[in-house]
C-alpha positions as CSV (number, residue, x, y, z in Angstrom):
1,M,-71.2,2.4,-9.6
2,S,-74.4,0.2,-9.8
3,N,-75.7,-1.1,-13.0
4,L,-79.3,-1.2,-11.5
5,N,-82.0,-0.4,-14.0
6,T,-84.1,2.3,-12.3
7,K,-86.9,2.3,-14.8
8,T,-90.2,3.5,-13.5
9,S,-92.1,0.6,-12.2
10,L,-94.1,-0.4,-9.2
11,R,-91.9,-1.8,-6.4
12,L,-93.5,-5.1,-5.5
13,I,-92.0,-8.5,-4.4
14,P,-93.0,-10.9,-5.9
15,Y,-94.2,-8.9,-8.9
16,P,-97.8,-9.7,-9.8
17,Q,-98.9,-11.7,-12.8
18,E,-101.0,-8.9,-14.2
19,I,-101.0,-5.2,-13.4
20,C,-103.1,-2.5,-15.1
21,L,-102.1,1.0,-13.9
22,E,-104.9,3.5,-14.1
23,D,-105.2,7.3,-13.7
24,G,-105.6,8.8,-10.3
25,Y,-104.9,7.9,-6.7
26,F,-106.6,6.7,-3.6
27,T,-105.8,8.8,-0.5
28,F,-105.9,7.3,3.0
29,E,-107.7,9.4,5.6
30,K,-106.6,9.6,9.2
31,S,-109.6,7.6,10.4
32,V,-110.5,4.9,8.0
33,S,-112.5,1.6,8.4
34,V,-112.3,-1.6,6.6
35,C,-115.2,-4.0,5.8
36,L,-114.9,-7.7,5.4
37,S,-117.2,-10.2,3.7
38,K,-116.6,-12.4,6.7
39,P,-115.9,-10.2,9.7
40,D,-115.9,-13.1,12.1
41,D,-113.4,-15.1,10.1
42,A,-110.2,-15.3,12.2
43,D,-107.9,-15.6,9.2
44,D,-109.4,-12.6,7.4
45,R,-109.4,-10.5,10.6
46,F,-105.7,-11.4,11.0
47,A,-104.9,-10.3,7.5
48,T,-106.7,-7.0,8.2
49,A,-104.7,-6.6,11.3
50,Q,-101.5,-6.8,9.2
51,L,-102.8,-4.0,7.0
52,A,-103.6,-1.9,10.1
53,L,-100.0,-2.4,11.4
54,E,-98.6,-1.2,8.1
55,M,-100.8,1.8,7.9
56,E,-99.8,2.8,11.4
57,K,-96.1,2.4,10.6
58,V,-96.2,4.4,7.4
59,F,-99.0,6.9,7.9
60,G,-99.6,6.9,11.6
61,F,-103.3,6.1,10.9
62,T,-105.6,3.7,12.7
63,L,-107.7,1.2,10.9
64,T,-110.9,-0.2,12.4
65,I,-112.9,-3.3,11.3
66,A,-116.5,-2.6,10.5
67,V,-119.1,-4.9,12.2
68,E,-121.4,-5.2,9.3
69,P,-120.3,-7.7,6.6
70,L,-119.3,-6.5,3.2
71,K,-122.0,-7.5,0.7
72,V,-120.1,-8.9,-2.3
73,S,-120.2,-12.1,-4.3
74,A,-116.6,-13.1,-3.5
75,D,-116.0,-15.7,-0.7
76,H,-113.2,-13.6,0.9
77,A,-113.2,-9.9,0.4
78,L,-111.9,-6.7,2.0
79,C,-112.8,-3.1,1.2
80,V,-111.3,0.2,2.4
81,G,-113.4,3.2,1.6
82,K,-116.4,2.9,-0.8
83,Y,-117.0,-0.3,-2.7
84,E,-119.8,0.7,-5.1
85,G,-118.8,-0.5,-8.5
86,L,-116.3,-3.0,-7.0
87,A,-118.8,-5.4,-5.5
88,E,-118.9,-7.8,-8.5
89,L,-115.1,-8.4,-8.6
90,S,-114.3,-12.1,-8.4
91,A,-111.1,-14.2,-8.6
92,D,-110.9,-17.0,-11.1
93,P,-111.7,-20.2,-9.1
94,D,-109.5,-22.3,-11.4
95,L,-106.5,-20.4,-10.1
96,G,-106.8,-21.8,-6.6
97,S,-107.1,-20.4,-3.1
98,E,-104.0,-18.2,-3.3
99,C,-105.3,-16.2,-6.2
100,Y,-106.5,-12.7,-5.5
101,I,-107.6,-9.5,-7.3
102,L,-106.7,-6.1,-5.9
103,K,-108.5,-3.1,-7.2
104,V,-107.6,0.5,-6.3
105,D,-109.7,3.4,-7.5
106,S,-110.0,7.0,-6.3
107,D,-112.9,6.1,-3.9
108,G,-111.9,2.7,-2.5
109,I,-109.8,-0.4,-2.4
110,M,-111.1,-3.9,-2.8
111,I,-109.4,-7.2,-2.4
112,V,-111.3,-10.4,-3.4
113,A,-110.0,-13.9,-3.2
114,N,-111.0,-17.6,-3.4
115,G,-109.6,-18.4,-0.1
116,S,-108.2,-16.8,3.1
117,S,-104.7,-17.3,1.8
118,G,-105.5,-15.3,-1.3
119,L,-106.9,-12.5,0.8
120,F,-103.8,-12.5,3.0
121,Y,-101.6,-12.3,-0.1
122,G,-103.7,-9.4,-1.5
123,V,-103.1,-7.6,1.8
124,Q,-99.3,-8.2,1.5
125,T,-99.4,-6.5,-1.9
126,L,-101.4,-3.6,-0.6
127,K,-98.9,-3.3,2.3
128,Q,-96.1,-3.0,-0.3
129,L,-98.1,-0.4,-2.3
130,I,-98.3,1.6,1.0
131,R,-94.7,1.0,2.0
132,A,-92.8,1.3,-1.2
133,N,-95.1,3.1,-3.7
134,S,-97.1,5.7,-1.9
135,N,-97.0,9.4,-2.6
136,G,-97.7,11.0,0.8
137,N,-100.9,9.3,1.9
138,A,-101.9,8.2,-1.6
139,I,-101.3,5.0,-3.7
140,P,-101.9,4.7,-7.4
141,C,-105.1,3.5,-8.9
142,L,-104.7,0.1,-10.5
143,T,-106.0,-3.5,-10.9
144,I,-103.8,-6.5,-10.0
145,S,-104.8,-10.1,-10.9
146,D,-102.3,-12.4,-9.2
147,Y,-101.6,-16.0,-8.3
148,P,-98.5,-18.2,-7.9
149,Q,-97.1,-20.4,-10.7
150,I,-95.6,-23.0,-8.3
151,R,-97.7,-24.6,-5.6
152,W,-95.2,-24.8,-2.6
153,R,-92.7,-22.0,-2.2
154,G,-90.4,-21.7,0.8
155,Y,-87.0,-22.0,2.3
156,S,-85.0,-23.8,5.0
157,D,-82.9,-22.6,8.0
158,D,-80.0,-24.8,9.1
159,I,-80.3,-24.9,12.9
160,T,-77.9,-27.8,13.5
161,R,-74.3,-26.8,12.7
162,G,-73.8,-24.3,15.5
163,S,-76.3,-21.5,15.3
164,S,-79.5,-22.3,17.2
165,P,-82.1,-19.6,16.6
166,T,-84.4,-18.5,19.4
167,L,-88.1,-18.9,19.1
168,D,-88.5,-15.2,18.7
169,F,-86.1,-15.1,15.8
170,L,-87.8,-18.0,14.1
171,K,-91.1,-16.2,14.4
172,R,-89.6,-13.1,12.8
173,E,-88.4,-15.3,9.9
174,I,-92.0,-16.5,9.5
175,R,-93.4,-13.0,9.5
176,I,-90.9,-11.8,6.9
177,A,-91.3,-14.8,4.7
178,A,-95.1,-14.5,4.7
179,E,-94.9,-10.9,3.5
180,Y,-93.4,-12.2,0.2
181,K,-96.0,-15.0,-0.2
182,L,-93.8,-17.9,0.8
183,N,-96.0,-20.7,2.1
184,F,-93.7,-23.2,3.8
185,F,-90.7,-23.1,6.1
186,T,-88.5,-26.0,7.2
187,F,-85.5,-26.4,9.4
188,Y,-82.5,-28.7,9.0
189,I,-81.7,-30.8,12.1
190,E,-79.0,-33.4,12.8
191,H,-79.1,-33.3,16.6
192,Q,-80.0,-29.9,18.0
193,F,-83.5,-30.8,19.2
194,E,-84.6,-31.7,22.7
195,F,-85.4,-35.3,22.2
196,K,-87.4,-36.6,25.1
197,K,-86.5,-40.3,24.6
198,H,-82.9,-39.6,23.9
199,P,-82.0,-36.5,25.9
200,K,-78.3,-36.7,25.6
201,I,-78.4,-36.0,21.8
202,G,-79.4,-32.3,21.9
203,P,-77.1,-29.8,23.5
204,P,-79.0,-28.3,26.4
205,D,-78.2,-24.7,25.6
206,G,-78.5,-25.1,21.8
207,S,-81.6,-27.2,21.0
208,L,-85.1,-26.4,19.8
209,K,-87.6,-27.6,22.4
210,P,-90.7,-29.6,21.5
211,E,-93.0,-27.0,23.0
212,E,-91.2,-24.3,20.9
213,L,-91.7,-26.2,17.7
214,S,-95.4,-26.7,18.5
215,E,-95.8,-23.0,19.2
216,L,-94.0,-22.1,16.0
217,V,-96.3,-24.4,13.9
218,E,-99.4,-22.7,15.4
219,Y,-97.8,-19.3,14.9
220,A,-97.0,-20.0,11.3
221,K,-100.5,-21.1,10.4
222,Q,-101.9,-17.6,10.9
223,Y,-99.3,-16.4,8.3
224,H,-100.4,-19.2,5.9
225,I,-97.1,-20.9,6.3
226,E,-96.8,-24.7,6.8
227,I,-93.8,-26.1,8.6
228,I,-92.2,-29.2,7.1
229,G,-90.6,-31.6,9.6
230,C,-87.0,-32.7,9.1
231,F,-84.5,-35.0,10.5
232,Q,-81.2,-36.1,8.9
233,S,-81.6,-39.9,8.8
234,F,-78.5,-41.5,7.1
235,G,-75.4,-39.4,6.6
236,H,-74.4,-36.4,8.7
237,F,-75.0,-38.5,11.8
238,A,-71.7,-37.8,13.5
239,N,-73.1,-35.6,16.2
240,I,-75.2,-38.5,17.5
241,L,-72.6,-41.3,16.8
242,K,-70.1,-39.4,18.9
243,H,-72.0,-40.4,22.1
244,P,-70.9,-43.8,23.5
245,E,-74.5,-45.0,23.6
246,Y,-74.8,-44.8,19.9
247,S,-71.3,-45.1,18.5
248,H,-71.7,-48.8,17.8
249,L,-74.4,-48.0,15.2
250,G,-71.9,-46.2,13.0
251,E,-71.2,-47.3,9.4
252,S,-68.1,-45.3,8.6
253,G,-67.5,-41.6,9.1
254,W,-70.8,-40.0,9.8
255,I,-73.3,-42.6,8.5
256,I,-75.7,-44.6,10.7
257,S,-75.4,-48.2,9.5
258,P,-78.4,-50.0,7.8
259,A,-76.9,-53.3,9.1
260,F,-78.4,-53.0,12.5
261,E,-82.0,-53.3,13.5
262,E,-81.2,-51.1,16.4
263,S,-80.6,-48.3,13.9
264,Y,-84.2,-48.3,12.9
265,L,-85.4,-48.5,16.5
266,L,-83.3,-45.4,17.2
267,L,-84.6,-43.5,14.2
268,S,-88.2,-44.6,15.1
269,D,-87.7,-43.1,18.5
270,L,-86.4,-39.8,17.2
271,Y,-89.2,-39.5,14.6
272,S,-91.7,-40.1,17.4
273,D,-90.5,-37.0,19.1
274,L,-90.5,-34.8,16.0
275,A,-93.1,-36.1,13.4
276,P,-96.2,-35.6,15.5
277,L,-95.3,-31.9,16.2
278,T,-95.3,-31.0,12.5
279,P,-98.8,-32.0,11.2
280,F,-98.1,-30.9,7.6
281,E,-98.1,-34.0,5.3
282,F,-94.4,-33.8,4.3
283,F,-91.4,-34.9,6.3
284,N,-87.8,-34.7,5.0
285,V,-85.5,-37.6,5.9
286,C,-82.6,-35.9,4.0
287,C,-80.2,-38.9,3.4
288,D,-77.8,-37.0,1.3
289,E,-74.0,-37.3,1.1
290,T,-73.6,-40.9,2.2
291,Q,-70.0,-41.3,1.2
292,G,-68.6,-44.5,2.9
293,L,-71.8,-46.4,2.8
294,G,-71.0,-50.1,2.6
295,E,-67.5,-49.7,4.0
296,G,-68.5,-50.7,7.6
297,P,-70.9,-53.2,9.1
298,S,-73.1,-53.2,6.0
299,K,-70.3,-54.5,3.8
300,T,-71.9,-57.9,3.6
301,M,-75.2,-56.4,2.6
302,L,-73.4,-54.4,-0.1
303,E,-71.9,-57.5,-1.5
304,K,-75.4,-59.1,-1.9
305,V,-77.5,-56.1,-3.2
306,G,-75.0,-53.5,-4.4
307,I,-74.8,-49.9,-3.4
308,E,-78.1,-49.1,-5.1
309,G,-80.0,-51.9,-3.2
310,L,-78.3,-51.0,0.1
311,Y,-79.3,-47.3,-0.2
312,A,-82.8,-48.1,-1.3
313,Y,-83.2,-50.6,1.6
314,H,-82.6,-47.9,4.1
315,I,-84.9,-45.5,2.4
316,N,-87.7,-48.1,2.3
317,R,-87.2,-48.9,6.0
318,I,-87.6,-45.3,7.2
319,Y,-90.3,-44.7,4.7
320,D,-92.4,-47.4,6.3
321,I,-91.9,-45.9,9.8
322,L,-93.0,-42.4,8.8
323,K,-95.9,-43.4,6.5
324,N,-97.4,-46.2,8.6
325,K,-96.9,-44.6,12.0
326,Y,-97.4,-40.9,11.2
327,G,-99.1,-40.8,7.8
328,K,-96.2,-38.7,6.4
329,R,-95.3,-38.3,2.8
330,V,-91.5,-38.8,2.8
331,M,-89.2,-36.3,1.1
332,M,-85.5,-37.0,0.5
333,W,-82.5,-35.2,-1.1
334,G,-81.9,-36.6,-4.6
335,D,-78.1,-36.5,-5.0
336,I,-77.4,-40.2,-4.2
337,A,-80.1,-41.4,-6.6
338,L,-78.7,-39.2,-9.3
339,Q,-75.2,-40.7,-8.7
340,H,-76.6,-44.2,-8.7
341,P,-79.7,-44.2,-11.0
342,G,-80.5,-47.8,-10.1
343,I,-81.8,-46.5,-6.8
344,I,-84.7,-44.6,-8.5
345,P,-86.9,-47.6,-9.5
346,Q,-86.5,-49.1,-6.0
347,L,-88.1,-46.1,-4.3
348,P,-91.8,-45.8,-3.4
349,K,-93.4,-43.6,-6.1
350,D,-95.1,-41.2,-3.6
351,I,-91.7,-40.1,-2.2
352,V,-91.0,-36.4,-3.0
353,I,-87.6,-35.9,-4.4
354,L,-85.7,-32.8,-3.3
355,D,-83.5,-32.0,-6.3
356,W,-80.6,-29.8,-5.2
357,A,-77.7,-28.1,-6.9
358,Y,-76.0,-24.8,-6.1
359,D,-73.9,-23.8,-9.1
360,P,-74.8,-21.0,-11.5
361,R,-75.3,-23.2,-14.6
362,D,-77.5,-22.2,-17.5
363,N,-79.8,-25.3,-17.3
364,F,-80.8,-27.8,-14.6
365,E,-82.8,-30.3,-16.7
366,S,-80.1,-33.0,-16.3
367,T,-81.0,-33.2,-12.6
368,I,-84.8,-32.8,-13.0
369,I,-85.6,-35.1,-15.9
370,P,-84.4,-38.4,-14.4
371,F,-86.9,-38.0,-11.5
372,K,-89.7,-36.6,-13.7
373,D,-89.4,-39.4,-16.3
374,A,-89.5,-41.9,-13.4
375,G,-92.9,-40.5,-12.3
376,F,-91.8,-38.8,-9.1
377,E,-93.1,-35.4,-7.8
378,F,-90.2,-33.2,-7.0
379,F,-89.1,-29.9,-5.5
380,V,-86.2,-27.9,-7.0
381,C,-83.8,-26.8,-4.3
382,P,-81.2,-24.0,-5.1
383,G,-79.5,-22.0,-2.4
384,V,-78.5,-18.5,-1.3
385,S,-74.8,-19.5,-1.4
386,C,-74.1,-18.3,2.2
387,W,-72.4,-21.4,3.5
388,S,-69.0,-20.8,5.1
389,R,-68.9,-17.4,3.5
390,I,-68.3,-13.9,4.9
391,L,-71.3,-12.8,2.9
392,P,-73.3,-14.8,0.4
393,D,-72.1,-15.1,-3.1
394,F,-74.9,-13.0,-4.4
395,Q,-74.3,-13.4,-8.1
396,T,-74.1,-17.2,-7.9
397,A,-77.3,-17.3,-5.9
398,I,-79.1,-15.1,-8.3
399,I,-78.4,-17.3,-11.3
400,N,-78.8,-20.6,-9.4
401,I,-82.2,-19.7,-8.0
402,Q,-83.5,-18.1,-11.2
403,H,-82.5,-20.9,-13.6
404,F,-83.4,-23.8,-11.2
405,Y,-86.9,-22.5,-10.5
406,R,-87.4,-21.7,-14.2
407,D,-86.5,-25.2,-15.3
408,G,-88.5,-26.7,-12.4
409,A,-91.6,-24.8,-13.4
410,K,-91.2,-25.9,-17.0
411,H,-91.2,-29.6,-15.9
412,G,-94.0,-29.3,-13.4
413,A,-92.2,-29.0,-10.0
414,L,-94.4,-29.4,-7.1
415,G,-92.4,-27.0,-5.0
416,A,-89.5,-24.5,-4.9
417,W,-87.2,-24.8,-1.8
418,N,-84.5,-22.2,-1.2
419,T,-81.7,-23.5,1.1
420,T,-79.4,-21.8,3.6
421,W,-76.6,-23.7,5.2
422,D,-74.3,-23.0,8.2
423,D,-71.5,-25.5,7.5
424,D,-68.9,-24.0,9.7
425,G,-71.2,-22.7,12.4
426,E,-70.3,-19.1,11.8
427,N,-73.0,-17.8,9.4
428,L,-75.6,-15.3,10.6
429,F,-79.0,-15.8,9.0
430,N,-79.8,-12.1,8.4
431,Y,-77.2,-12.1,5.7
432,N,-79.6,-14.1,3.5
433,W,-82.7,-12.0,2.9
434,H,-81.8,-10.8,-0.5
435,G,-81.5,-14.4,-1.7
436,I,-84.6,-15.6,0.1
437,L,-86.7,-12.8,-1.3
438,W,-85.3,-13.4,-4.8
439,G,-86.4,-17.0,-4.3
440,A,-89.9,-15.7,-3.4
441,E,-89.9,-13.7,-6.6
442,C,-88.7,-16.6,-8.8
443,S,-91.1,-19.1,-7.3
444,W,-94.1,-16.8,-7.9
445,R,-93.1,-16.0,-11.5
446,P,-90.5,-18.6,-12.4
447,L,-90.7,-18.0,-16.2
448,E,-90.6,-14.2,-16.0
449,S,-88.4,-13.2,-13.1
450,D,-86.3,-10.0,-13.6
451,I,-83.4,-9.3,-11.3
452,D,-83.1,-5.6,-12.3
453,R,-86.8,-5.1,-11.4
454,F,-86.3,-7.1,-8.2
455,N,-83.3,-5.0,-7.1
456,V,-85.2,-1.8,-7.7
457,A,-88.0,-3.1,-5.5
458,F,-85.9,-4.7,-2.8
459,D,-85.0,-1.6,-0.8
460,G,-88.5,-0.3,-0.9
461,C,-90.3,-3.5,0.0
462,F,-87.9,-4.8,2.6
463,F,-86.4,-1.6,4.1
464,G,-89.2,0.9,3.4
465,S,-86.7,3.1,1.6
466,S,-87.2,5.3,-1.5
467,Q,-83.6,4.6,-2.5
468,T,-81.8,1.5,-3.9
469,K,-78.7,1.7,-1.8
470,V,-78.7,-1.9,-0.4
471,S,-79.3,-3.3,-3.8
472,E,-76.5,-1.2,-5.2
473,A,-74.2,-2.5,-2.5
474,I,-75.1,-6.1,-3.3
475,V,-74.3,-5.5,-6.9
476,L,-70.9,-4.2,-5.9
477,L,-70.3,-7.1,-3.4
478,S,-71.0,-9.6,-6.2
479,Q,-67.6,-8.7,-7.5
480,T,-65.7,-9.7,-4.4
481,H,-66.1,-13.5,-4.6
482,S,-64.0,-13.7,-7.8
483,L,-61.1,-11.7,-6.5
484,P,-57.9,-13.8,-6.7
485,G,-56.3,-14.8,-3.4
486,Y,-59.5,-14.4,-1.3
487,M,-60.8,-18.0,-1.4
488,G,-64.2,-16.9,-2.9
489,M,-64.8,-14.9,0.3
490,N,-64.9,-18.1,2.3
491,D,-64.7,-17.6,6.1
492,G,-61.3,-19.2,6.0
493,A,-60.0,-16.2,4.2
494,F,-60.7,-14.1,7.3
495,W,-59.0,-16.5,9.7
496,R,-55.9,-17.4,7.6
497,D,-52.4,-16.3,8.3
498,F,-52.2,-13.2,6.2
499,T,-48.4,-13.3,6.2
500,N,-48.5,-16.5,4.1
501,V,-49.0,-14.8,0.7
502,G,-47.6,-17.5,-1.6
503,D,-46.0,-16.7,-5.0
504,N,-48.6,-14.3,-6.5
505,V,-47.8,-11.2,-4.4
506,S,-48.6,-8.7,-7.1
507,E,-51.9,-10.4,-7.8
508,L,-52.9,-10.5,-4.1
509,R,-51.9,-6.8,-3.7
510,A,-54.1,-5.9,-6.7
511,S,-57.0,-7.9,-5.3
512,S,-56.5,-6.3,-1.9
513,E,-56.6,-2.8,-3.4
514,K,-59.8,-3.7,-5.4
515,L,-61.4,-5.1,-2.2
516,R,-60.4,-2.0,-0.3
517,D,-62.2,0.2,-2.9
518,I,-65.3,-2.0,-3.2
519,T,-65.8,-2.1,0.6
520,A,-65.3,1.6,1.0
521,E,-68.1,2.3,-1.6
522,T,-70.4,-0.4,-0.2
523,L,-70.0,0.8,3.4
524,A,-71.0,4.3,2.3
525,L,-74.1,2.9,0.5
526,L,-75.1,0.7,3.5
527,E,-74.7,3.5,6.1
528,D,-76.8,5.8,3.9
529,A,-79.4,3.0,3.5
530,K,-79.5,2.5,7.3
531,S,-80.2,6.2,7.8
532,T,-83.3,6.1,5.5
533,A,-84.7,2.6,6.3
534,T,-88.0,2.5,8.1
535,Q,-88.4,-1.3,8.2
536,N,-85.9,-4.0,9.1
537,Q,-83.2,-1.4,9.8
538,D,-81.3,-3.7,12.1
539,I,-80.7,-6.2,9.3
540,I,-78.5,-3.7,7.5
541,D,-76.1,-4.1,10.5
542,Y,-75.5,-7.7,9.5
543,L,-74.5,-6.7,5.9
544,I,-72.3,-3.9,7.3
545,F,-70.6,-6.4,9.6
546,G,-69.8,-8.7,6.6
547,V,-68.4,-5.7,4.6
548,L,-66.3,-4.6,7.6
549,R,-64.7,-8.1,7.7
550,M,-63.8,-7.8,4.0
551,Q,-62.5,-4.3,4.5
552,L,-60.3,-5.5,7.4
553,M,-58.8,-8.3,5.3
554,A,-57.8,-5.7,2.6
555,L,-56.4,-3.3,5.3
556,R,-54.2,-5.8,7.1
557,Q,-53.0,-7.4,3.8
558,L,-51.8,-4.1,2.4
559,A,-50.3,-3.1,5.7
560,Y,-48.4,-6.3,5.9
561,F,-47.0,-5.9,2.4
562,D,-45.9,-2.4,3.3
563,A,-44.3,-3.6,6.6
564,K,-42.5,-6.4,4.8
565,T,-41.2,-4.2,2.1
566,A,-40.1,-1.4,4.6
567,K,-38.3,-4.0,6.6
568,E,-36.4,-5.3,3.6
569,E,-35.6,-1.7,2.5
570,N,-34.7,-0.6,6.1
571,N,-37.2,2.2,5.7
572,E,-38.0,3.1,9.3
573,A,-40.7,5.8,8.5
574,K,-42.5,3.5,6.1
575,L,-42.3,0.6,8.6
576,S,-43.6,2.8,11.4
577,N,-46.6,3.8,9.3
578,A,-47.3,0.2,8.3
579,L,-47.2,-0.9,12.0
580,D,-49.6,1.9,12.9
581,I,-52.0,0.6,10.3
582,L,-51.6,-3.0,11.6
583,K,-52.4,-1.7,15.1
584,I,-55.5,-0.1,13.7
585,A,-56.4,-3.4,12.1
586,L,-56.0,-5.1,15.4
587,S,-58.3,-2.6,17.0
588,K,-60.9,-3.1,14.3
589,H,-60.6,-6.9,14.7
590,L,-61.4,-6.6,18.4
591,E,-64.4,-4.3,17.5
592,L,-65.7,-6.9,15.1
593,R,-65.4,-9.6,17.8
594,R,-67.7,-7.5,20.0
595,E,-70.1,-6.8,17.1
596,Y,-70.3,-10.5,16.1
597,E,-71.4,-11.4,19.6
598,R,-74.1,-8.7,19.6
599,L,-75.4,-9.8,16.2
600,W,-75.3,-13.5,17.2
601,F,-77.6,-12.8,20.2
602,G,-79.9,-10.9,17.8
603,E,-80.7,-14.3,16.3
604,N,-79.4,-17.2,18.5
605,R,-79.1,-18.9,21.8
606,P,-75.6,-19.0,23.4
607,Y,-74.6,-22.5,22.1
608,A,-71.7,-22.5,19.6
609,L,-70.9,-18.7,19.9
610,S,-67.6,-19.7,21.5
611,W,-66.5,-21.5,18.3
612,T,-66.2,-18.2,16.5
613,L,-65.1,-16.1,19.4
614,D,-62.2,-18.5,19.9
615,R,-61.3,-17.9,16.2
616,F,-61.3,-14.2,16.9
617,D,-59.1,-14.7,20.0
618,N,-56.6,-16.9,18.1
619,A,-56.4,-14.4,15.3
620,T,-55.8,-11.6,17.9
621,K,-52.6,-13.5,18.9
622,E,-51.5,-13.6,15.2
623,Y,-51.9,-9.8,14.8
624,K,-49.9,-9.2,18.0
625,N,-47.2,-11.7,16.8
626,V,-46.9,-9.9,13.4
627,I,-46.7,-6.4,15.0
628,E,-44.1,-7.6,17.5
629,H,-42.0,-9.3,14.8
630,Y,-41.9,-6.3,12.5
631,G,-41.5,-3.9,15.4
632,R,-38.2,-5.4,16.4
633,Q,-35.3,-3.2,15.4
């Protein structure tokens, strides 16, 4: 069973800085109006429209915006019902434009803020009170004073290792992220962009188009989300270097060589297609994982300046392009500079370091302090631990995100950047929302985040459910990644030859039985959760799909053990039963293939779908071979 703490508490994500619960309730009427201090302000009207949508979903009520402005002292204010006695509320100007105060009493609701973003965030909290904390048409009286403790809070979506999300899905990501007060989004691109100057680089059926990016930037603004431009600019260049037109620019493996002036002409061209479309000040050049640098055409440069000078030379070259041509503030991953500290003093001091690490360690100061002491501003960058996994490693992600954001806040991090990666091209993004929202929680309150409170809130805020079934399922699923013999629930465990069991048969059998039991319980929880969800119900299907894959692995493994033992014992009845189960497993495998295709198109364009479908088809042959082999008399 779950170890969730179901203590009585408001279900809010992120949890506000200060809450004072008071006696009584405010009850929404069927026809209610809202007054704004600036009824002509487009941002404030948009925030009000968000509130109206929530009320219509939950209560079935309509909300109209009054024409006359609300007469209050606050720059940005919203009132539902009466506002006598609330008019003098004001947010602390020293806490910035994202600060807000939300007051609910029995006669009315008031939100006041220093800026339009603060009013928007106050509306998001009010939406969660309606969605996850209402009693009929009533919400509790209270006062909330709230503001973020880290300036930039967001996440990234890897759109370059196979999956290529549609514009509609990216917009959905933006809408969801904004509800939890994240204020930036970024993508990771190696090649899947429709470059006008180099059209052969981006696959035609799997690339983000310039006009789509421009539309997404404008769409995100109304949700108070900035989009950070990104292009991988050193390592991870193989998908460009594979083309004959660019292959001569390779260093070794997947690196573009700093030895050629033509490398910088190419990068300048690619930036010219991307950078102007993302007007936000930051631009991420990546430049991580450059193993093999100096082993190709730049070997002579390496001999003169060393690995640190060679790496810094490249960073300075692309820094000059982006700063001088496009006015960008360059961001870069910090791993290579940590490995070779002599790089750090050779970097321009206004570069923003993206300090990444994905393990569940107790403390991350060893990665933070070298950059802080050198005078760099930095983002801390944990991850949701989804890459190449059947479902994310939830427990690792919880600790990684919580501790990294905590330590970043202690040392003055400029931003908190939660990463998702699609290394093998198989991941589905909708697996990741628990980790992304946990990142929203931890970046808002990095020193006081509470996973038990978050899990109690998650189902209510994200799925509109009064239960905690999804969070209970996630707690159970956290046990699966440590099961011996299942490769940390890596995708490879699903595709491997399940007849190749190695020497630890008893251990693998025990793991399979444990996995069978966990998946049976989690499927029951998720099916129950889906039946009660009023928001984002379709996302539960993605979690169910991951659990069904795990369940199938246990089913086929145990059936194989029974078939092998029955064959050795010449037990025809036992063998027949085992073969029947293997045939059921094959049928389930084919059903999962169809479901994967359906879920893929819920997020993505067609490009790269065939990679995983081919894996399903190859595995189908393996099932048939095993059934045929053990079916011979």
